[in-house]
VOBA-142880 format. One record per residue: residue in one letter; x, z, y of N, C-alpha, C in turn. Coordinates in steps of 0.2 Angstrom, whole numbers, plus 2048, in hexadecimal, padded with zeros to 3 digits. Layout:
<filos>
AXZYXZYXZY/...
</filos>
This chain:
<filos>
M8048007FA800800800804800806/K8027FC80B8067FC811805802815/R80B80481980A80A81D80D808824/Y80B80B82980D80A830811811832/T81681083581A81583881A81583F/F81881B84281781C84981D82184B/M820820850826825852824827859/I82682D85A82583086182D832863/I83082F868837830869837834870/P83A83A86F83A83F87583F83C87A/H83E83E88184383C88684A83F885/K84A84588385084888285484687C/S85A84487D85D84187785F845871/G85F84C87286185086D85B851868/K85585086984F85186584E84B860/R84C84C85A84B847855844844857/P84383D85583D83A85683883D851/I83283C85382D83F84E82983884B/E82983884482683384182083483D/F81B82F83E81583083A81482A835/N81382B82F81282582A80B825829/I80782082B8008208297FE819826/G7FA81A8217F881481D7F480F821/K7F480981F7F08038227E9805822/M7E680881D7DF80A81C7DD80F822/M7E28148237E18198287E181682F/V7E58128307E680F8377DF80B838/S7DD8078337D78038337D1808835/A7D180D8317CB8128327CB815839/M7D181783B7D281A8427D0815847/G7D180E8467CF80984B7C880884B/L7C58088457BD8088457BA80E848/F7BD8148477BA81A84A7BB819851/V7C08178547C181685C7BC81185E/V7BB80C85A7B680785C7AF80A85C/A7AD80D8577A78118567A681685C/L7AB81985E7AA81E8647A981A86A/I7AC81586B7AB8118717A480E871/I7A280C86C79B80986B79680F86D/I79781486A79281A86B79281C872/F79881D87579981F87C79581A880/G79681387F79380E88378C80E883/S78980F87C78280F87B77F81587F/T78281B87E78082188277F820889/I78481D88C78481C89377E817895/Y77E81289177980D892772810892/L77181388C76A81688B76881C890/S76D82089276C82589776A82289E/S76D81C8A076B8198A67648168A5/K76281389F75C81089E75781689F/I75881C89C75382189C7538248A3/A7588248A77588268AE7538228B2/N75481B8B17508168B47498178B2/I7478188AC7408198AA73D81F8AD/T7418248AD73F82B8B073D82A8B7/V7428268BB7408258C273A8218C3/K73981C8BF7338188BF72D81C8BE/Y72D8218B97288258B77268298BC/Y72B82D8C07298318C572682D8CB/K7288278CC7258238D271E8218D0/L71D81F8CA71681E8C77128248C8/E71482A8C67108308C670E8328CD/N7138318D27118328D970C82D8DB/R70D8278D97088218DC7018238D9/N7018258D26FB8278CF6F782D8D3/K6FB8328D56F88378D96F58358DF/E6F98308E36F682D8E96EF8298E7/V6EF8258E26E98228E06E48268DF/L6E582C8DB6E08308D96DD8348DF/T6E18358E46DF8388EA6DB8348EE/R6DD82D8EF6D88288F26D28278EE/L6D28278E86CC8278E46C782D8E5/D6CA8338E56C68388E76C38388EE/D6C78358F36C48348F96BE82F8F9/F6BF8298F66BA8248F56B48278F2/S6B582B8ED6AF82E8E96AB8338ED/S6AF8378F16AB83C8F66A78388FB/K6AA8328FE6A782E9036A182B900/T6A28298FA69C8258F669682A8F5/D6988308F36938368F368F8378F9/D6938378FF69183890568C833907/L68E82C906689827907683827903/K6838298FD67D82A8F967982F8FC/K67B8348FE67783A901674837908/V67883390C67583091266F82B910/I67082790B66B822909665826906/L66682B90266082F90065C832906/N66083490A65D837910659832914/L65C82C915658827918652825914/K65382590E64D82390A64782890B/E64982F90B64483490C641833912/Q64583291864283191E63D82B91F/D63F82691B63B82091B635821918/Q63582591262F82790F62A82B913/E62E83091762A83491B626830921/I62A82C923627828929621823926/R62282192061D81D91D61782191C/R61882791A61282C91860F82E91F/L61382F92461083192B60C82B92E/L60E82592C60A81F92F60581C92A/G6048209255FF81E92060181891C/L60781691C60981091860A812910/K60A80D90C60B80E90561380F904/P61581490061C8168FF61F8118FB/N62580F8FD62980A8F962F80E8F5/N62D80E8EE6328128EA63780D8E6/N6378078E863B8028E46428028E6/Y6438028ED64A8008EF64F8068EE/F6558058ED65B80A8EC65A80E8E6/S65480E8E36538138DE6588138D8/A65980D8D665D80C8D066580D8D1/S66780B8D766E80C8D96708138DB/L66B8178DD66D81E8E066B8238DB/K6698228D56688278D166E82B8CF/K66E8318CE6748358CC6768348C5/K67C8348C467E8328BD6818398BA/
</filos>
């Protein structure tokens, strides 16, 4: 089996070099390990940026949803107020018709103003 020798040579001339004999299979395994670490690290950075982006969009949509719900509540209360005004006008119309001796008109607005 092939082996690779790695040497670390110190700056001081009096010290001996340090040698490492590593088999070809171990060097390949360490290379694959380093590549796997780089892929995992890159994937982690990529996915965390995606998650951060999605989180920002989520909070923006949540705030927009709150604004829309507030506007919807405003429109709902205004619609309720308009229904009350129309019902009041209908009652006044019926009262005026009764005072003038006219026949009451029960057909208009009745279907659209019923409480749900």
